[in-house]
N, C-alpha and C positions, 0 to 999 in steps of 0.2 A: 881564679881557680874554678874549674868545672866541678859541679857536685858529683858524688859517686853515681854510677850508672844505675844501681839497683836499689829498690825501695828499702829493703832491710839492711843493705849496706849503709844507707844514710842513717837509719834508725840506730844501728849498732855501732857505727864508727869502726874503730880498729878491731872490735870484738867480732866483726863479721868473719874474720879469718880464723876464728876459734871454732866455727861451725864445721861439722863433718862435710865432706865433699858432696854427698848425696843431698844434704839439706841445702847447701849453697846453690847447687845446680837447679833444684826445683823452685828456688826463689830468685833465680837470676832473670828477673823481669824488670825491664827499665820503664820508668814512668813515661807516660805519653807515647808509648811505643806500639801498642796493639799486640804485644807479645803474649803468648799463651803456652801453658804447660799442663799436661794431664798426668796424674798418677792413679794407679788402680790398685785395689787391695781387697782385703776381707776383714770386716770388723769381727773380732773374737766375741764381742759382747756389745749390745746396745741396751741400756737399762735405765729405767726410771722408777722411783718409789711409787707404790700403789696409789697413794693419795694424790699424786700429780695429775691423775686423769681429770680431776675437777678443774684444773687450770689449763689443760691442754687446748681447749677451744680458743682461749685468749692467746696462747702461744702460737697457734697455727695462724691466727689472723695477723700477728706481728711477724710471722715467718721465722720464729726464734727457737722453737723446740721440735725435736724429732718425736713424733707422736707414737711410735711403735717400739716394741722391744724384740730382741731376738739374739741368736748366736749364729756365727758363720755367715754374716750378711755381706754380700758383695757390694763394693762401693767404688765409684769413680769420683775423683776430685779434680775439677777444672779450675785452674788459676789463670787469670788474664789481667792485662792492663788495657786501658782504652786510650786512644790518641787524644781525647779531649780532657782527661783528668790525670792527676798524679797518683790516683788511688789503685789499690789492689782488690780485685773482685774474685769471689769464690762461688762455685756452684758444686755442692756436695750431693751426689746422686746415690741414695741408699736404695738397694734393690731387695726389699723384703719379700720372701716367697708368697705368692698368691696375691700380691698387692701391686698397684701401679708404682713405678719408681717415685720416690719421695725426694724432692729437691729442697735442700737447705741452702739458701743463698744469702750472702752478706757481702759487705765491702769494708775495707780497712783504710783509715786515713792516719797519716803520721802526724804527731804533735811535736813539741819540743823535746829534746833529749831522747831518751829511749822509750817514750810513751806513744801508744797508738790508741785509736778508738775503732772498735768493730761495730758497724751499724747493720741493723736489719730494717724492716719496714717502719714507717711512721717516725723516723728519726730517733728510734730507740737504740741506744748504744752502750757498750761496755768499754771503759778505759782499762788499758792493760799496760803493764810494764814488761818490756821485752829484754831478755838476756840470753847470752850464749854460755852454756854450762856443760863442760865435758863433751863438747861436740854437738850438744842438743840445743835446739831453739825452744825457749821456755817463755810462756806468757803467764803473768800473774794479775789477777783481778784487782783493780783499783776503784771499782764502783760503777754504778749504772747512771745513765743520764738520758735526757730527752732533749733533742735539738729542735727548737721551734722558734720561728721568727728571728733567726740569727743568735738566739740565746742557748746556753747549755744549762739545763735545769737538772739538779741532782735528783735521782729517783731512789727511794729506799727499798728497791727490789731485793737487795741482799738479805733483808730481814726474813723474806720468804724463801728465796732460792739458794741462799748461802753464797759461798765464794768460789770462783772458778780458778782452776789450774789446768794448763794445757802444755804439753811438751811433744816435740817431734825429735826422736833420738835415732841417730844413724846405727845401722847394723853392719852394712858393708857398702861397696861402691854403688849398688843399685837398689838397696832396700833400707827402709827405716820403719820404726814403730812410732805410733802416736797414741796419746791418751788424753782424754778430757774428763774432768770431774767437777761437778758442782756439789760442794759439801757444806752442809749446814752444821753449825756448832751443836745443835740439839737434835736435829732430825737425821743426821748422818748423810749418806750419799743421796742427793735428790736426783741428779742425772749423772750418768757416766757412760763413756764408750771408749773402746780401744781396739787397735788393729795393726796390721802389718801391710805396708805398701811397697810397690815396685815402681821404679823410675828407670826407663830405658836409658842406655848410655848415650844415645843420640836423640 
């Protein structure tokens, strides 16, 4: 039997069909295909706690944290697959007024079951459980790791940054909303952003 064509179809199995149509369409990218999709939107809010400025230089080196805050921030998100790997690649382009476009790049690799790892630079990654819930695609943090020399070493970054939750929820055939929050049990919201996106029918 041939594997499912799309990366998240393989991760979710039968639950793939529980996603809203607009969510399935912008993730209908086959591994090893070179396929790509772009969605455009506006972030209602991009926020981080004031104390985070002390760790932002390290986050920028790792390519992991958005260093600015703002409201009404235009954004384009480019999704693509590459012919040489089975992974999914993101380039999130934030356009803060008066600043050069900020690119937040990462890629995602599927594990067993419904788990994935999202990697930024230096092999730093976050394990995530993926589910389909009321039409939405939901990611829940399972911990941080560092991949080096073929090993996956657990990193206690959650003690500082908290736990991540991400969802992409359909609104209609061409729009969806997304939100991401890193929430610490003592410090509250460390990072969060949310916005509305458009996907063309074709």
